[in-house]
C-alpha positions as CSV (number, residue, x, y, z in Angstrom):
1,M,-63.4,61.3,-41.3
2,A,-63.6,60.9,-37.8
3,S,-60.0,59.4,-36.2
4,Q,-58.4,56.4,-36.7
5,V,-54.6,56.2,-35.1
6,V,-52.9,52.7,-35.8
7,T,-49.4,52.5,-34.0
8,K,-48.9,49.3,-34.0
9,I,-49.8,46.2,-36.5
10,E,-48.6,42.2,-36.3
11,L,-49.4,40.2,-38.9
12,S,-49.3,36.4,-37.8
13,S,-50.6,35.5,-42.0
14,L,-46.9,36.7,-43.2
15,P,-43.1,36.8,-41.6
16,K,-41.7,40.1,-40.3
17,L,-38.3,41.1,-41.5
18,A,-38.0,44.6,-40.1
19,S,-39.4,47.0,-37.7
20,G,-38.5,51.3,-37.9
21,K,-39.2,54.4,-37.1
22,V,-42.8,54.7,-39.1
23,R,-43.1,51.8,-41.6
24,D,-42.8,47.4,-40.9
25,L,-41.5,45.3,-43.5
26,Y,-43.3,41.5,-44.1
27,E,-42.4,38.9,-46.7
28,I,-44.3,38.7,-49.1
29,D,-42.5,35.7,-52.0
30,D,-39.1,36.1,-52.9
31,K,-39.2,38.2,-54.9
32,T,-42.2,40.6,-53.4
33,L,-42.7,42.3,-49.5
34,L,-45.2,44.7,-48.1
35,F,-44.6,47.8,-47.1
36,L,-46.7,48.4,-44.1
37,T,-47.6,52.3,-43.2
38,T,-48.0,52.9,-39.4
39,D,-49.5,56.3,-37.9
40,R,-46.0,56.2,-35.2
41,I,-44.2,59.5,-36.0
42,S,-40.2,60.4,-35.3
43,A,-38.8,64.1,-35.4
44,F,-35.4,64.8,-33.8
45,D,-34.6,60.5,-35.2
46,V,-37.4,59.5,-31.5
47,I,-40.6,57.9,-32.3
48,M,-43.7,59.8,-30.7
49,A,-45.4,57.5,-27.6
50,N,-48.4,58.7,-29.4
51,G,-49.4,58.0,-33.6
52,V,-50.7,61.1,-36.0
53,P,-54.6,60.0,-37.3
54,W,-55.0,59.0,-40.7
55,K,-51.0,59.2,-41.8
56,G,-49.8,55.9,-42.7
57,A,-53.1,56.1,-45.1
58,I,-51.9,59.4,-46.2
59,L,-48.8,58.6,-46.7
60,T,-48.7,55.6,-49.0
61,Q,-51.2,56.8,-51.0
62,L,-49.5,59.6,-51.7
63,T,-45.9,57.6,-52.3
64,A,-48.2,55.7,-55.3
65,H,-49.6,59.2,-56.3
66,W,-45.9,60.0,-56.5
67,F,-45.0,56.8,-58.1
68,G,-47.3,57.6,-61.8
69,V,-46.4,61.3,-62.2
70,L,-42.9,60.6,-61.9
71,A,-43.2,57.9,-64.2
72,E,-44.8,59.8,-66.9
73,R,-41.8,62.8,-66.0
74,I,-39.3,60.8,-66.3
75,P,-39.1,58.1,-69.0
76,G,-37.3,55.5,-68.2
77,L,-37.5,55.7,-64.1
78,K,-37.7,52.7,-62.4
79,T,-40.2,52.6,-58.6
80,H,-39.8,49.6,-56.4
81,F,-43.7,49.2,-56.6
82,L,-46.4,46.8,-57.4
83,T,-50.0,47.4,-56.3
84,L,-51.8,48.3,-53.4
85,A,-53.9,45.5,-53.1
86,P,-53.3,43.6,-49.6
87,P,-51.6,40.4,-50.7
88,A,-53.8,37.0,-50.9
89,G,-53.3,35.0,-48.3
90,L,-53.9,37.8,-45.0
91,S,-56.5,36.5,-42.9
92,P,-59.7,38.7,-43.6
93,P,-59.5,41.3,-40.2
94,E,-55.9,41.4,-41.5
95,T,-56.4,42.8,-44.6
96,E,-58.9,45.5,-44.0
97,L,-56.0,46.7,-41.2
98,V,-53.3,47.1,-43.6
99,R,-56.2,48.3,-46.5
100,G,-54.8,52.1,-47.7
101,R,-51.6,52.0,-45.5
102,S,-49.4,48.6,-47.8
103,M,-48.6,48.6,-51.0
104,Q,-47.0,45.7,-52.3
105,V,-43.0,46.2,-53.7
106,R,-40.5,44.3,-55.8
107,K,-37.2,42.9,-52.8
108,L,-34.1,44.7,-53.9
109,R,-30.3,45.7,-52.1
110,V,-30.8,49.0,-50.5
111,F,-28.4,51.5,-50.9
112,P,-27.4,52.5,-47.5
113,I,-27.4,56.3,-47.4
114,E,-30.4,58.5,-47.5
115,A,-30.1,60.5,-50.5
116,I,-31.3,64.3,-49.5
117,V,-31.8,66.9,-51.6
118,R,-31.9,70.6,-51.1
119,G,-33.5,73.5,-52.8
120,Y,-33.5,76.0,-50.2
121,I,-31.1,76.8,-47.2
122,T,-33.3,75.7,-44.2
123,G,-33.1,73.2,-41.1
124,S,-29.6,72.1,-40.5
125,A,-27.6,73.5,-43.5
126,W,-29.0,77.0,-42.8
127,S,-27.0,76.2,-39.0
128,E,-23.8,74.8,-40.7
129,Y,-24.5,77.9,-43.4
130,Q,-24.0,80.3,-40.8
131,K,-21.3,78.9,-39.0
132,S,-19.0,78.0,-42.3
133,G,-20.3,78.8,-45.2
134,T,-21.0,75.0,-46.5
135,V,-23.8,72.9,-46.5
136,H,-22.3,69.0,-45.8
137,G,-18.9,70.8,-46.5
138,L,-19.7,71.5,-49.7
139,P,-19.1,75.7,-50.0
140,Q,-22.0,77.8,-50.8
141,P,-22.6,81.4,-52.4
142,A,-22.5,84.1,-50.3
143,G,-25.2,86.6,-48.9
144,L,-27.8,82.9,-48.9
145,Q,-30.5,84.0,-46.7
146,R,-33.2,82.2,-44.7
147,C,-34.6,80.0,-46.4
148,S,-32.7,81.2,-49.5
149,P,-33.1,79.4,-52.4
150,F,-29.8,77.6,-53.9
151,P,-28.8,78.5,-57.4
152,S,-29.6,75.3,-58.0
153,A,-31.1,72.4,-55.9
154,I,-27.6,70.2,-54.2
155,Y,-27.2,66.8,-53.5
156,T,-26.3,66.1,-49.9
157,P,-26.4,62.6,-48.3
158,S,-26.2,61.6,-45.3
159,T,-25.8,58.0,-43.4
160,K,-29.0,55.9,-42.8
161,A,-28.6,55.0,-39.3
162,E,-30.1,52.4,-37.3
163,L,-32.8,52.6,-35.1
164,G,-32.1,54.4,-32.1
165,Q,-29.2,56.3,-34.4
166,H,-29.3,59.8,-35.6
167,D,-28.1,60.1,-39.3
168,E,-24.8,61.7,-40.4
169,N,-24.4,64.1,-42.7
170,I,-21.7,63.1,-45.0
171,T,-20.5,64.4,-48.4
172,P,-21.6,63.5,-52.3
173,A,-17.4,62.1,-51.9
174,Q,-18.1,59.8,-48.6
175,A,-20.9,58.4,-50.0
176,A,-19.0,57.2,-53.2
177,E,-17.2,55.8,-50.9
178,I,-20.2,53.9,-48.7
179,V,-22.7,52.8,-52.1
180,G,-19.1,52.8,-55.0
181,E,-17.9,54.9,-56.9
182,R,-19.9,52.5,-59.7
183,Y,-23.4,53.9,-58.3
184,A,-22.5,56.9,-56.8
185,S,-22.8,59.3,-59.6
186,R,-25.8,57.6,-61.2
187,I,-27.3,58.1,-57.6
188,E,-27.0,61.5,-57.3
189,A,-27.9,62.6,-61.1
190,L,-31.0,60.5,-60.3
191,A,-32.0,61.9,-57.5
192,L,-31.4,65.5,-58.4
193,Q,-33.8,64.6,-61.6
194,V,-37.1,63.2,-58.8
195,Y,-36.0,66.1,-57.3
196,N,-36.5,68.5,-59.7
197,A,-39.8,66.8,-62.0
198,G,-41.3,66.5,-58.6
199,A,-41.2,69.9,-57.3
200,A,-42.0,71.7,-60.1
201,Y,-45.1,69.3,-60.0
202,A,-45.7,70.5,-57.0
203,R,-45.4,74.5,-57.4
204,E,-48.3,73.9,-60.4
205,R,-50.2,72.7,-57.3
206,G,-49.0,76.2,-54.7
207,I,-46.4,74.0,-52.9
208,I,-42.8,74.2,-52.4
209,I,-40.7,71.1,-52.1
210,A,-38.2,72.6,-49.6
211,D,-36.0,69.7,-49.6
212,T,-36.6,66.3,-49.3
213,K,-34.4,62.8,-48.9
214,F,-35.6,59.5,-51.3
215,E,-33.8,55.8,-50.9
216,F,-32.6,54.0,-53.7
217,G,-32.2,50.5,-54.6
218,L,-30.5,48.2,-57.0
219,D,-31.7,45.8,-59.0
220,E,-29.0,43.1,-59.5
221,E,-30.8,40.9,-62.2
222,T,-30.8,44.6,-64.8
223,D,-28.9,46.7,-62.7
224,D,-30.5,49.1,-62.8
225,I,-31.1,52.0,-60.2
226,V,-34.3,51.7,-58.5
227,L,-36.6,54.3,-56.4
228,I,-37.7,52.7,-53.6
229,D,-39.6,54.3,-49.7
230,E,-42.0,56.6,-49.4
231,V,-41.1,59.2,-52.5
232,L,-41.6,63.1,-51.6
233,T,-43.9,63.0,-48.2
234,P,-45.1,65.1,-45.6
235,D,-42.6,62.9,-43.7
236,S,-39.7,62.4,-45.6
237,S,-40.1,66.1,-47.4
238,R,-40.4,70.3,-46.1
239,F,-43.7,71.8,-47.7
240,W,-44.3,75.0,-47.7
241,P,-47.2,77.0,-48.8
242,A,-46.0,79.0,-52.3
243,D,-47.8,81.8,-51.1
244,E,-46.7,82.3,-47.9
245,Y,-42.9,82.3,-49.5
246,E,-40.2,84.7,-48.0
247,V,-37.0,85.1,-47.4
248,G,-35.4,85.5,-44.8
249,R,-38.1,83.6,-41.7
250,D,-38.4,80.5,-41.5
251,Q,-42.2,78.9,-43.0
252,D,-45.3,77.8,-42.3
253,S,-45.6,74.4,-43.7
254,F,-47.3,71.2,-44.5
255,D,-44.4,68.4,-42.8
256,K,-43.7,68.0,-39.9
257,Q,-42.2,70.8,-38.6
258,F,-45.3,71.7,-36.5
259,L,-44.3,68.7,-34.5
260,R,-40.7,69.7,-33.7
261,N,-41.1,73.5,-32.9
262,W,-43.5,72.1,-30.5
263,L,-40.7,70.3,-29.3
264,I,-38.6,72.5,-28.8
265,K,-40.8,75.2,-27.4
266,E,-41.6,72.3,-24.5
267,G,-37.6,71.5,-24.6
268,L,-38.6,68.1,-25.5
269,K,-36.2,67.3,-28.0
270,Y,-34.4,63.4,-28.4
271,K,-36.1,63.4,-25.1
272,E,-38.1,59.4,-25.2
273,G,-41.4,58.4,-24.7
274,V,-43.3,61.6,-25.0
275,A,-46.3,61.7,-26.3
276,M,-48.3,64.5,-28.3
277,P,-51.4,66.5,-26.7
278,P,-54.3,65.8,-29.4
279,D,-53.9,69.2,-30.6
280,V,-50.9,68.4,-31.4
281,A,-51.4,65.5,-33.3
282,E,-54.4,66.5,-34.8
283,A,-52.9,69.7,-36.6
284,T,-50.4,67.7,-38.4
285,S,-52.7,65.1,-39.0
286,A,-54.3,68.6,-40.6
287,R,-51.1,69.4,-42.6
288,Y,-51.1,66.4,-44.0
289,K,-54.0,65.7,-45.4
290,D,-54.1,69.2,-46.8
291,A,-51.2,69.0,-48.5
292,F,-52.0,65.4,-50.3
293,K,-55.3,67.0,-50.9
294,R,-53.5,69.6,-53.1
295,L,-51.5,67.4,-54.5
296,A,-52.7,64.7,-55.2
297,G,-56.1,66.4,-55.9
298,K,-58.2,64.8,-54.5
299,T,-59.3,64.0,-50.9
300,L,-57.7,60.9,-48.6
301,D,-61.4,59.6,-48.1
302,E,-62.2,59.9,-52.1
303,A,-58.1,57.8,-52.7
304,L,-59.5,55.2,-50.0
305,A,-62.7,54.9,-51.7
306,E,-61.3,53.9,-55.0
307,L,-59.7,50.9,-53.5
308,D,-62.4,50.0,-53.3
309,A,-64.3,50.6,-56.6
């Protein structure tokens, strides 16, 4: 599969509503959005100057796969997903450009928090725990080691920062102040339920999901809380190979930790305008493709071919 990198897409056929670190959002009609995923990649809340080959297609196809898996495993789960088909009304070049990297989704009111769930202690959670014995201000059991599993998964939300700003870790109580008591406990329970179902599915396929972040929206007509955005991807999660897992050390991964480690090693953490060397971009792409194949049970090529079937 030849490399393909698309970091910028402009559609003249639809109005653009927003552009984020990785995704662009277009309006199809008053109830439907086009969720378009580029090959841009960010680390430490900074967008790299170049992209990762095939990343947008991997994230889109994996998210669609997860929506199907989770709907089977969690009765009554609502998602924003409608179809992977490009919308009518795009020009032929636009249709080809968005093929495989876009999905039509329901337009919903978005809760302005990141619903982070952690099954294992690593990253910023490990740093905080070493200093204070807490994670997002929540006391944790003594004696945890780097990359230990928590006794059970924990809900550790963060703010949802504007582009260019940094998310801020908050407690569940602070999250409730943002989204309201009416929805806070439902979001927490659903985030834990989705994580546990996804983690069990991934473990059967040789991947540990150490932590992840979800986003939720509100269907204001039904008052349903709806799973939205990307779900359990290498961008939103830490994926570890289960057969190499060992407590007490950093783990190899199928996610963008490889890029984060390179940035730290080169002294480029938080620097703007950094371009990845080709080998770092290709190695990140290979990890994403490996995770996709393990979780979806098919290659990206096969998934994209199914779209044309």
